[in-house]
MITIMAR-579157 format. One record per residue (C-alpha): residue number from 1; residue in three letters; x negated, y, z. Coordinates in nm, 4 decimals, decimal comma, m for minus. Layout:
BEGIN
+------+------+----------+----------+----------+
: gudo : roro :        X :        Y :        Z :
+------+------+----------+----------+----------+
:  NUM :  ALA :        X :        Y :        Z :
...
+------+------+----------+----------+----------+
This chain:
BEGIN
+------+------+----------+----------+----------+
: gudo : roro :        X :        Y :        Z :
+------+------+----------+----------+----------+
:    1 :  MET :   6,8305 :   5,1070 :  m6,9531 :
:    2 :  SER :   6,6799 :   5,4152 :  m7,0813 :
:    3 :  GLY :   6,3370 :   5,4822 :  m7,1718 :
:    4 :  ALA :   6,0070 :   5,2747 :  m7,3197 :
:    5 :  ALA :   6,0689 :   4,9210 :  m7,2290 :
:    6 :  PRO :   5,7976 :   4,8040 :  m7,0041 :
:    7 :  VAL :   5,6131 :   4,5084 :  m7,1062 :
:    8 :  TRP :   5,4436 :   4,2259 :  m6,8996 :
:    9 :  PRO :   5,2110 :   4,0294 :  m7,0400 :
:   10 :  GLY :   5,3357 :   3,6855 :  m7,1494 :
:   11 :  TYR :   5,6978 :   3,7836 :  m7,0973 :
:   12 :  LEU :   5,9346 :   3,9406 :  m7,3380 :
:   13 :  PRO :   5,9317 :   4,3389 :  m7,3560 :
:   14 :  TRP :   6,2177 :   4,3985 :  m7,0726 :
:   15 :  ALA :   6,5118 :   4,4707 :  m7,3551 :
:   16 :  GLU :   6,4480 :   4,1782 :  m7,4364 :
:   17 :  LEU :   6,5095 :   4,0040 :  m7,1183 :
:   18 :  VAL :   6,8091 :   4,1384 :  m7,0426 :
:   19 :  ALA :   6,9471 :   4,0828 :  m7,3496 :
:   20 :  ALA :   6,8431 :   3,6888 :  m7,2919 :
:   21 :  SER :   7,0185 :   3,7061 :  m6,9592 :
:   22 :  ARG :   7,2992 :   3,8795 :  m7,1160 :
:   23 :  ARG :   7,3263 :   3,5473 :  m7,3920 :
:   24 :  GLU :   7,3348 :   3,2919 :  m7,1447 :
:   25 :  PHE :   7,5939 :   3,4295 :  m6,9396 :
:   26 :  VAL :   7,8004 :   3,4266 :  m7,2539 :
:   27 :  ARG :   7,7311 :   3,0881 :  m7,3607 :
:   28 :  VAL :   7,8049 :   3,0073 :  m6,9650 :
:   29 :  VAL :   8,1255 :   3,1989 :  m6,9487 :
:   30 :  ARG :   8,2839 :   3,0842 :  m7,3419 :
:   31 :  ARG :   8,2763 :   2,7177 :  m7,1901 :
:   32 :  PHE :   8,5386 :   2,8181 :  m6,9531 :
:   33 :  TRP :   8,7297 :   2,9960 :  m7,2489 :
:   34 :  ILE :   8,6857 :   3,3567 :  m7,0822 :
:   35 :  ILE :   8,6120 :   3,6460 :  m7,2842 :
:   36 :  PRO :   8,3154 :   3,8556 :  m7,2311 :
:   37 :  GLU :   8,3668 :   4,0670 :  m7,4950 :
:   38 :  ILE :   8,5947 :   4,2378 :  m7,2197 :
:   39 :  ILE :   8,3317 :   4,3439 :  m6,9897 :
:   40 :  PRO :   8,1718 :   4,6751 :  m7,0462 :
:   41 :  ALA :   7,8437 :   4,6836 :  m7,2247 :
:   42 :  GLN :   7,6490 :   4,7561 :  m6,9310 :
:   43 :  ASP :   7,8210 :   4,5393 :  m6,6526 :
:   44 :  LEU :   7,7134 :   4,3002 :  m6,9045 :
:   45 :  GLU :   7,3944 :   4,3223 :  m6,8784 :
:   46 :  HIS :   7,4216 :   4,3314 :  m6,5034 :
:   47 :  ILE :   7,6329 :   4,0416 :  m6,4909 :
:   48 :  GLY :   7,3448 :   3,8591 :  m6,6831 :
:   49 :  LEU :   7,0928 :   3,9250 :  m6,4812 :
:   50 :  LEU :   7,2371 :   3,8068 :  m6,1551 :
:   51 :  TYR :   7,3370 :   3,5013 :  m6,3036 :
:   52 :  CYS :   7,0196 :   3,4546 :  m6,4324 :
:   53 :  VAL :   6,8395 :   3,4995 :  m6,1343 :
:   54 :  CYS :   7,1005 :   3,3257 :  m5,9276 :
:   55 :  ARG :   7,0805 :   2,9958 :  m6,2127 :
:   56 :  ARG :   6,6428 :   3,0102 :  m6,1876 :
:   57 :  LEU :   6,6886 :   3,0388 :  m5,8059 :
:   58 :  ASP :   6,8820 :   2,7263 :  m5,8592 :
:   59 :  ASP :   6,6858 :   2,5147 :  m6,0875 :
:   60 :  ALA :   6,3738 :   2,6085 :  m5,8441 :
:   61 :  VAL :   6,5494 :   2,4370 :  m5,5654 :
:   62 :  ASP :   6,6571 :   2,1509 :  m5,7320 :
:   63 :  GLU :   6,4247 :   2,0602 :  m5,9479 :
:   64 :  ALA :   6,1239 :   2,1094 :  m5,7188 :
:   65 :  ALA :   5,9012 :   1,8304 :  m5,6802 :
:   66 :  SER :   5,9128 :   1,8115 :  m5,2598 :
:   67 :  THR :   6,0930 :   2,0044 :  m4,9774 :
:   68 :  GLU :   5,7513 :   2,1862 :  m4,9429 :
:   69 :  GLN :   5,7515 :   2,2540 :  m5,3024 :
:   70 :  ALA :   6,1368 :   2,3973 :  m5,2757 :
:   71 :  ARG :   6,0610 :   2,6086 :  m4,9617 :
:   72 :  ALA :   5,7863 :   2,7810 :  m5,1165 :
:   73 :  ALA :   5,9930 :   2,9208 :  m5,4116 :
:   74 :  LEU :   6,2594 :   3,0531 :  m5,2148 :
:   75 :  GLU :   5,9759 :   3,2291 :  m5,0097 :
:   76 :  ASP :   5,8115 :   3,3592 :  m5,3487 :
:   77 :  PHE :   6,2222 :   3,4863 :  m5,4365 :
:   78 :  ARG :   6,2875 :   3,5965 :  m5,1038 :
:   79 :  ALA :   5,9282 :   3,8158 :  m5,0869 :
:   80 :  GLU :   5,9857 :   3,9448 :  m5,4551 :
:   81 :  LEU :   6,3401 :   4,0317 :  m5,3917 :
:   82 :  SER :   6,2494 :   4,2349 :  m5,0580 :
:   83 :  GLY :   6,0202 :   4,3988 :  m5,1758 :
:   84 :  ARG :   5,6947 :   4,2320 :  m5,0434 :
:   85 :  ALA :   5,5309 :   4,1079 :  m5,3656 :
:   86 :  ALA :   5,5424 :   4,1708 :  m5,6599 :
:   87 :  PRO :   5,8326 :   4,0927 :  m5,8562 :
:   88 :  ARG :   5,8525 :   3,8768 :  m6,1634 :
:   89 :  PRO :   6,0197 :   4,0332 :  m6,4779 :
:   90 :  LEU :   6,3207 :   3,8563 :  m6,4614 :
:   91 :  ILE :   6,3608 :   4,0020 :  m6,0762 :
:   92 :  ALA :   6,2059 :   4,3312 :  m6,1639 :
:   93 :  ALA :   6,5376 :   4,3759 :  m6,4300 :
:   94 :  PHE :   6,7841 :   4,2464 :  m6,1722 :
:   95 :  LEU :   6,6279 :   4,4797 :  m5,8969 :
:   96 :  ALA :   6,6661 :   4,7735 :  m6,1371 :
:   97 :  GLY :   7,0118 :   4,7297 :  m6,2281 :
:   98 :  ALA :   7,0902 :   4,6714 :  m5,8817 :
:   99 :  ALA :   6,9668 :   5,0156 :  m5,7660 :
:  100 :  LYS :   7,2282 :   5,1322 :  m6,0406 :
:  101 :  SER :   7,5219 :   4,9008 :  m6,0057 :
:  102 :  GLY :   7,5264 :   4,9040 :  m5,6320 :
:  103 :  LEU :   7,5402 :   4,5360 :  m5,5954 :
:  104 :  PRO :   7,4951 :   4,4442 :  m5,2302 :
:  105 :  LEU :   7,1450 :   4,3265 :  m5,2107 :
:  106 :  ASP :   7,1945 :   4,1656 :  m4,8106 :
:  107 :  CYS :   7,4366 :   3,9573 :  m5,0138 :
:  108 :  MET :   7,1091 :   3,7656 :  m5,1892 :
:  109 :  GLN :   6,9326 :   3,6908 :  m4,8296 :
:  110 :  LEU :   7,2588 :   3,5336 :  m4,7474 :
:  111 :  LEU :   7,2498 :   3,3300 :  m5,0600 :
:  112 :  LEU :   6,8848 :   3,2278 :  m5,0003 :
:  113 :  GLU :   6,9251 :   3,1322 :  m4,6509 :
:  114 :  GLY :   7,1712 :   2,9159 :  m4,7931 :
:  115 :  MET :   6,9855 :   2,7305 :  m5,0077 :
:  116 :  GLU :   6,7136 :   2,7341 :  m4,7407 :
:  117 :  SER :   7,0217 :   2,4657 :  m4,5576 :
:  118 :  ASP :   7,0289 :   2,2996 :  m4,8666 :
:  119 :  LEU :   6,6439 :   2,1698 :  m4,8220 :
:  120 :  GLY :   6,5675 :   1,8166 :  m4,6882 :
:  121 :  CYS :   6,8504 :   1,6165 :  m4,5021 :
:  122 :  VAL :   7,1760 :   1,7736 :  m4,5050 :
:  123 :  ARG :   7,4285 :   1,7653 :  m4,2382 :
:  124 :  ILE :   7,7576 :   1,9126 :  m4,1580 :
:  125 :  PRO :   7,9242 :   1,8761 :  m3,8219 :
:  126 :  ASP :   8,2639 :   2,0545 :  m3,9089 :
:  127 :  ASP :   8,5036 :   2,2764 :  m4,1550 :
:  128 :  GLN :   8,3241 :   2,5723 :  m3,9922 :
:  129 :  ALA :   7,9861 :   2,5260 :  m4,0743 :
:  130 :  LEU :   8,0551 :   2,4191 :  m4,4756 :
:  131 :  LEU :   8,3000 :   2,7262 :  m4,4576 :
:  132 :  ARG :   7,9927 :   2,9262 :  m4,3798 :
:  133 :  TYR :   7,7852 :   2,6963 :  m4,5806 :
:  134 :  ALA :   8,0377 :   2,8114 :  m4,9096 :
:  135 :  TYR :   8,0170 :   3,1200 :  m4,8023 :
:  136 :  ARG :   7,6505 :   3,1816 :  m4,7991 :
:  137 :  VAL :   7,5709 :   2,9680 :  m5,1579 :
:  138 :  SER :   7,8978 :   3,0608 :  m5,3401 :
:  139 :  ALA :   8,1229 :   3,3705 :  m5,1836 :
:  140 :  ALA :   7,7819 :   3,6048 :  m5,1655 :
:  141 :  VAL :   7,7263 :   3,5218 :  m5,4905 :
:  142 :  GLY :   8,0949 :   3,6739 :  m5,5818 :
:  143 :  LEU :   8,0518 :   3,9991 :  m5,3266 :
:  144 :  MET :   7,7454 :   4,0568 :  m5,6014 :
:  145 :  LEU :   7,9433 :   3,9986 :  m5,8860 :
:  146 :  ALA :   8,2622 :   4,1960 :  m5,7441 :
:  147 :  PRO :   8,1389 :   4,5804 :  m5,8292 :
:  148 :  LEU :   8,0078 :   4,4536 :  m6,1343 :
:  149 :  LEU :   8,3431 :   4,3700 :  m6,2285 :
:  150 :  GLN :   8,4902 :   4,7395 :  m6,0627 :
:  151 :  ILE :   8,6149 :   4,5645 :  m5,7785 :
:  152 :  HIS :   8,5878 :   4,7655 :  m5,4672 :
:  153 :  SER :   8,9058 :   4,7751 :  m5,2302 :
:  154 :  ARG :   8,8055 :   4,5958 :  m4,8961 :
:  155 :  GLU :   9,1380 :   4,3570 :  m4,9922 :
:  156 :  GLY :   9,0270 :   4,2611 :  m5,3347 :
:  157 :  VAL :   8,6861 :   4,1785 :  m5,2557 :
:  158 :  GLN :   8,7835 :   3,9949 :  m4,9185 :
:  159 :  ARG :   8,9999 :   3,8075 :  m5,2497 :
:  160 :  VAL :   8,7015 :   3,7292 :  m5,3965 :
:  161 :  VAL :   8,5300 :   3,5847 :  m5,0765 :
:  162 :  ASP :   8,8136 :   3,3508 :  m5,0958 :
:  163 :  LEU :   8,7408 :   3,2740 :  m5,4184 :
:  164 :  GLY :   8,3947 :   3,1854 :  m5,4009 :
:  165 :  VAL :   8,4483 :   2,9893 :  m5,0830 :
:  166 :  ALA :   8,7031 :   2,8262 :  m5,2460 :
:  167 :  LEU :   8,5084 :   2,6984 :  m5,5960 :
:  168 :  GLN :   8,1995 :   2,5759 :  m5,3398 :
:  169 :  LEU :   8,4319 :   2,3486 :  m5,1453 :
:  170 :  THR :   8,5631 :   2,2206 :  m5,5058 :
:  171 :  ASN :   8,1585 :   2,1625 :  m5,6324 :
:  172 :  ASN :   8,1019 :   1,9550 :  m5,2691 :
:  173 :  ILE :   8,3964 :   1,7382 :  m5,3898 :
:  174 :  PHE :   8,2614 :   1,6119 :  m5,6597 :
:  175 :  GLY :   7,9161 :   1,6594 :  m5,5965 :
:  176 :  VAL :   7,9133 :   1,3899 :  m5,3549 :
:  177 :  ALA :   7,7229 :   1,0843 :  m5,5396 :
:  178 :  ASP :   7,4989 :   1,3449 :  m5,6951 :
:  179 :  ASP :   7,4458 :   1,5231 :  m5,3308 :
:  180 :  ALA :   7,3595 :   1,1477 :  m5,1923 :
:  181 :  ARG :   7,0848 :   1,0829 :  m5,3977 :
:  182 :  ARG :   6,9521 :   1,3917 :  m5,2194 :
:  183 :  ASP :   7,0023 :   1,2818 :  m4,8716 :
:  184 :  ARG :   7,2741 :   1,5856 :  m4,8749 :
:  185 :  VAL :   7,6383 :   1,5124 :  m4,6813 :
:  186 :  TYR :   7,8340 :   1,7876 :  m4,7069 :
:  187 :  LEU :   8,1653 :   1,6145 :  m4,5896 :
:  188 :  PRO :   8,2048 :   1,7234 :  m4,2336 :
:  189 :  ALA :   8,0974 :   1,4853 :  m3,9988 :
:  190 :  SER :   8,4448 :   1,5313 :  m3,7890 :
:  191 :  ARG :   8,6537 :   1,4574 :  m4,1008 :
:  192 :  LEU :   8,4249 :   1,0827 :  m4,1862 :
:  193 :  CYS :   8,4676 :   1,0325 :  m3,8355 :
:  194 :  ALA :   8,8372 :   1,0561 :  m3,8249 :
:  195 :  ALA :   8,8732 :   0,8121 :  m4,1442 :
:  196 :  GLY :   8,6373 :   0,5762 :  m3,9709 :
:  197 :  LEU :   8,3037 :   0,6769 :  m4,0870 :
:  198 :  ASP :   7,9408 :   0,8263 :  m4,1226 :
:  199 :  ALA :   7,6983 :   1,0411 :  m4,3011 :
:  200 :  GLN :   7,5323 :   0,7145 :  m4,3318 :
:  201 :  GLN :   7,7919 :   0,5316 :  m4,4997 :
:  202 :  ALA :   7,8710 :   0,7884 :  m4,7210 :
:  203 :  LEU :   7,5533 :   0,7923 :  m4,8762 :
:  204 :  ALA :   7,5089 :   0,3977 :  m4,8871 :
:  205 :  ALA :   7,8518 :   0,4257 :  m5,0610 :
:  206 :  PRO :   7,9463 :   0,7652 :  m5,2505 :
:  207 :  THR :   8,2186 :   0,6642 :  m5,4809 :
:  208 :  ASP :   8,3961 :   0,4632 :  m5,2171 :
:  209 :  ALA :   8,7604 :   0,4903 :  m5,2216 :
:  210 :  ARG :   8,7524 :   0,5043 :  m4,8012 :
:  211 :  LEU :   8,6173 :   0,9055 :  m4,8796 :
:  212 :  ARG :   8,9114 :   0,9355 :  m5,0819 :
:  213 :  PRO :   9,1176 :   1,0792 :  m4,7558 :
:  214 :  VAL :   8,8356 :   1,3296 :  m4,6569 :
:  215 :  LEU :   8,7900 :   1,4531 :  m5,0034 :
:  216 :  ARG :   9,1782 :   1,5016 :  m4,9983 :
:  217 :  GLY :   9,1687 :   1,6911 :  m4,7118 :
:  218 :  LEU :   8,9010 :   1,9089 :  m4,8602 :
:  219 :  ALA :   9,1073 :   1,9695 :  m5,1584 :
:  220 :  ALA :   9,3852 :   2,0571 :  m4,9108 :
:  221 :  LEU :   9,1282 :   2,3051 :  m4,7527 :
:  222 :  ALA :   9,0162 :   2,4738 :  m5,0989 :
:  223 :  ASP :   9,3826 :   2,4912 :  m5,2088 :
:  224 :  ARG :   9,4309 :   2,7294 :  m4,9066 :
:  225 :  TYR :   9,1547 :   2,9199 :  m5,0552 :
:  226 :  TYR :   9,2827 :   2,9439 :  m5,4032 :
:  227 :  ARG :   9,6002 :   3,0297 :  m5,3381 :
:  228 :  SER :   9,4793 :   3,3325 :  m5,1513 :
:  229 :  ALA :   9,2844 :   3,4543 :  m5,4162 :
:  230 :  GLU :   9,5404 :   3,4409 :  m5,7057 :
:  231 :  GLN :   9,8049 :   3,6181 :  m5,4425 :
:  232 :  GLY :   9,5590 :   3,8967 :  m5,4889 :
:  233 :  ALA :   9,4841 :   3,8600 :  m5,7921 :
:  234 :  ALA :   9,6747 :   4,2208 :  m5,8748 :
:  235 :  LEU :   9,3574 :   4,3765 :  m5,6337 :
:  236 :  PHE :   9,1307 :   4,3034 :  m5,9627 :
:  237 :  PRO :   9,1343 :   4,5163 :  m6,2739 :
:  238 :  LEU :   9,3640 :   4,3654 :  m6,5350 :
:  239 :  ARG :   9,1125 :   4,2941 :  m6,8018 :
:  240 :  TYR :   8,9541 :   4,0332 :  m6,5659 :
:  241 :  ARG :   9,2634 :   3,8470 :  m6,3971 :
:  242 :  HIS :   9,3165 :   3,6422 :  m6,6702 :
:  243 :  GLY :   8,9403 :   3,5077 :  m6,5652 :
:  244 :  VAL :   8,9722 :   3,4654 :  m6,2090 :
:  245 :  LEU :   9,3232 :   3,2697 :  m6,2692 :
:  246 :  LEU :   9,1633 :   3,0279 :  m6,5305 :
:  247 :  VAL :   8,8414 :   2,9667 :  m6,3029 :
:  248 :  GLY :   9,0819 :   2,8981 :  m5,9982 :
:  249 :  ARG :   9,3300 :   2,6634 :  m6,1371 :
:  250 :  ALA :   9,0690 :   2,4583 :  m6,3673 :
:  251 :  TYR :   8,8583 :   2,4383 :  m6,0695 :
:  252 :  ARG :   9,1462 :   2,3410 :  m5,8466 :
:  253 :  GLU :   9,2685 :   2,0641 :  m6,0688 :
:  254 :  LEU :   8,8599 :   1,9112 :  m6,0857 :
:  255 :  GLY :   8,8975 :   1,8548 :  m5,7091 :
:  256 :  ILE :   9,2146 :   1,7533 :  m5,6737 :
:  257 :  ALA :   9,1277 :   1,4544 :  m5,9803 :
:  258 :  ALA :   8,8222 :   1,4489 :  m5,8188 :
:  259 :  ALA :   8,9793 :   1,3967 :  m5,4267 :
:  260 :  LEU :   9,1669 :   1,0949 :  m5,6548 :
:  261 :  GLY :   8,9143 :   0,9391 :  m5,7781 :
:  262 :  ALA :   8,8880 :   1,0596 :  m6,1453 :
:  263 :  ALA :   8,5180 :   1,1024 :  m6,2285 :
:  264 :  ALA :   8,3318 :   1,3907 :  m6,1698 :
:  265 :  PRO :   8,2481 :   1,6542 :  m6,4604 :
:  266 :  ALA :   7,8573 :   1,5971 :  m6,6063 :
:  267 :  THR :   7,7933 :   1,9555 :  m6,4697 :
:  268 :  SER :   7,9361 :   2,2485 :  m6,2880 :
:  269 :  THR :   8,0001 :   2,4230 :  m6,5614 :
:  270 :  THR :   8,1615 :   2,1271 :  m6,8534 :
:  271 :  ILE :   8,4984 :   2,1638 :  m6,7879 :
:  272 :  PRO :   8,6992 :   1,8759 :  m6,9356 :
:  273 :  LEU :   8,9114 :   2,0352 :  m7,2808 :
:  274 :  ALA :   9,2368 :   1,9450 :  m7,1473 :
:  275 :  THR :   9,1629 :   2,0589 :  m6,8127 :
:  276 :  ARG :   9,0964 :   2,4170 :  m6,9663 :
:  277 :  ALA :   9,3568 :   2,3978 :  m7,1864 :
:  278 :  ARG :   9,6424 :   2,3007 :  m6,8612 :
:  279 :  SER :   9,4306 :   2,5825 :  m6,7214 :
:  280 :  LEU :   9,5215 :   2,8183 :  m6,9925 :
:  281 :  LEU :   9,8846 :   2,7655 :  m7,0025 :
:  282 :  SER :   9,8866 :   2,8246 :  m6,6616 :
:  283 :  VAL :   9,7881 :   3,1186 :  m6,6943 :
:  284 :  LEU :   9,8870 :   3,2467 :  m6,9543 :
:  285 :  ALA :  10,3145 :   3,1654 :  m6,8325 :
:  286 :  THR :  10,2397 :   3,3824 :  m6,5149 :
:  287 :  ALA :   9,9764 :   3,6363 :  m6,6200 :
:  288 :  TRP :  10,2306 :   3,8865 :  m6,6560 :
:  289 :  THR :  10,4449 :   3,8106 :  m6,3372 :
:  290 :  PRO :  10,5764 :   4,1199 :  m6,1642 :
:  291 :  ARG :  10,3522 :   4,0312 :  m5,9165 :
:  292 :  THR :  10,0122 :   3,9429 :  m6,1188 :
:  293 :  LEU :  10,0672 :   4,2801 :  m6,2710 :
:  294 :  GLY :  10,1127 :   4,4270 :  m5,9308 :
:  295 :  LEU :  10,4510 :   4,5343 :  m5,9678 :
:  296 :  ILE :  10,5266 :   4,3693 :  m5,6841 :
:  297 :  GLU :  10,2663 :   4,3781 :  m5,3002 :
:  298 :  SER :  10,0391 :   4,1014 :  m5,2511 :
:  299 :  PRO :  10,0902 :   3,9532 :  m4,9522 :
:  300 :  ALA :   9,8972 :   4,0198 :  m4,6645 :
:  301 :  HIS :   9,5624 :   3,8430 :  m4,6504 :
:  302 :  ASP :   9,5517 :   3,5993 :  m4,3704 :
:  303 :  ALA :   9,2781 :   3,6550 :  m4,1572 :
:  304 :  SER :   9,2273 :   3,3045 :  m4,0510 :
:  305 :  LEU :   9,0905 :   3,2327 :  m4,3496 :
:  306 :  HIS :   8,7655 :   3,3869 :  m4,2436 :
:  307 :  ARG :   8,7445 :   3,3007 :  m3,8898 :
:  308 :  ALA :   8,4480 :   3,0855 :  m3,9863 :
:  309 :  PHE :   8,2239 :   3,3800 :  m4,1064 :
:  310 :  ALA :   8,3684 :   3,6768 :  m3,8932 :
:  311 :  GLY :   8,2106 :   3,9885 :  m3,9159 :
:  312 :  TRP :   8,0255 :   3,9296 :  m4,2531 :
:  313 :  PRO :   8,0181 :   4,1397 :  m4,5930 :
:  314 :  GLY :   8,3591 :   4,1345 :  m4,7164 :
:  315 :  THR :   8,5794 :   3,9604 :  m4,4132 :
:  316 :  ASN :   8,8678 :   4,0358 :  m4,3011 :
:  317 :  SER :   8,8007 :   3,9241 :  m3,9174 :
:  318 :  PRO :   8,6765 :   4,1026 :  m3,6289 :
:  319 :  PRO :   8,2832 :   4,0647 :  m3,5692 :
:  320 :  ALA :   8,1311 :   3,7668 :  m3,4554 :
:  321 :  THR :   7,7919 :   3,7348 :  m3,3937 :
:  322 :  ARG :   7,6778 :   3,4658 :  m3,7570 :
:  323 :  GLY :   7,6949 :   3,0885 :  m3,6572 :
:  324 :  PRO :   7,4708 :   2,8507 :  m3,7792 :
:  325 :  SER :   7,4404 :   2,6795 :  m4,0900 :
+------+------+----------+----------+----------+
């Protein structure tokens, strides 16, 4: 960013704030064995700011003392991001970067909608509602990340949506116990009913083996989206393909393991060493295949994957009215 770095009382100067955001992002991605140095410096700054805004937003909701406090925090973010209130330094830096990078800010509003639906008691009626939730809280972030990674093609963006949805479904699989402590059940009621269970039983015994068929079903659903994202790897810039494949395979393995009864990772960014190693070896084995290199055309995107959120940004389905959460 050019020009004198503005300073706000009690806050880091702008340049220092951007550098601090970049360092925080770099620390996180190294846990996945992703190499941040491959990202051009300016793009890395924008990505760091996006990461930190989303991280602070998530913390403001999950660490709030009450639902009312969390809702007020979300409204503060919404007002600052929309220009209705003076932004705090981090958000001001993020907005300035978004204006330069072409980051789609409308997706931030989708993220806010998704996070607002997390407040208080959460119950999900069916797969369609869960997919819409996954789009809002995860795929929407991927859509903001896409232009920063120079992913601009229509089908490339569709594969970004698929990866975002898959990652969130996996988070829901290994977050069952933690979610239950917050009175949140993301396991669809339709799947629970088919297993002879209901949301109250999932809350009372989130580690009950009777939930495993439900978790395995969600892992299978996530796998459809992981496969689609991987099939479109050649649509991503070459420098980022290994990262897309590595994250997708590591999370896919975690989701399957959790569905079979393995312990969940301590946090969504804590990937066990063995999982990372297996995923890295798997990626190295396929990174130079003709399809991954783009020498063979990727299969056409399956429009049915986007039916639950048809017509939303980055989707491959005819427009439709946005459904309820």
